[in-house]
N, C-alpha and C positions, 0 to 999 in steps of 0.2 A: 504494500499499499504506499503510495507516494504521499508524503506529508506536505501540506500547504502552509506557508507562513501566514501569520495574521494579516488581514487586509491592511494595505498601506494607509487607508483613511483611519484605521484604528490607531496605528502608531502616531499619525499626525494629530489626532485628538489629544494625545498626551502632552503635546507642546503648546496647545492653545492656552491662552490665559485663564479660560474658565474650565479647564479640564476637570473631570470628575475624579476624585481620589479613588473611587472604586474601579476606575478604568485600569489601574495597575493591578488590582486583584483579578479583574476579568482577563487581562492579558496574561497573568500568571497561570490562570486555569487553562488558557488555550495553550500556552507553552508547555505545561505539564502534560496535557493530553497528547501533545506531539512528541513527548519523550525528552524535551529540552529542560531537564531538571534544574540545572545550574542557572539558566535564565529565568526559569519559573521562581526559583528561590529569591533571586534578585528582585523580581517584580513584586512578590509578596512582601519582602522587607521594605521595598520602596513605599508601597502603600502604607505599611505600618509606620514608616518614618513621618508621614504626614498626619496620620491619626491612629495612635497605638491601641485604641479600644475597639477595633473592629473584630468582633468575635469570629465571624465567618472566615476572615483572613487568617486568623490564628489557627482555626480548625483546619483549614485547607493546607496551611504550612505544616501542621502536625501530620497530616496524611502524607504530604510529600516526604517529610523526614522518616515516617514509619516505612514508607515504600523503600527507602534507602538504608533501612535497618539502623537508623540514627535514633534509637528508641528514647534515649534521655532527652534529646531535643524535642522529639515528638510529644513526650509527656509534658514537657514545659509549655509547649504551645497549646495542648489540650487544656491544661490547667488555666491558662490565660483566657482561652475561649469561654470556659465555664465562669471564670471570674467576671468577665464582662457581659455574659448573658447566662446567668444561673440556670434558666430553663433548658439550656442546651444539654445539660446532664441528663435530662429525662426525655429528650426528643429522640 
């Protein structure tokens, strides 16, 4: 299966003055699904650098770390996800 890069317009939206912080999380999801784990990690962390309380991003970063057998880091991200959205523990 040939992997396609994210659309150019998506990358361009990250440079616009009014870009959405969640765009980095969305980009990370795309990169992760394409197997580009290092780039996905960078994008998740970039999203968190703008707003560190995004539970979904912490959760997805935890999944990424778990897939890489980086269990300690995954656990830390899962704990942060639950800290910022306690209901996530029961979802």
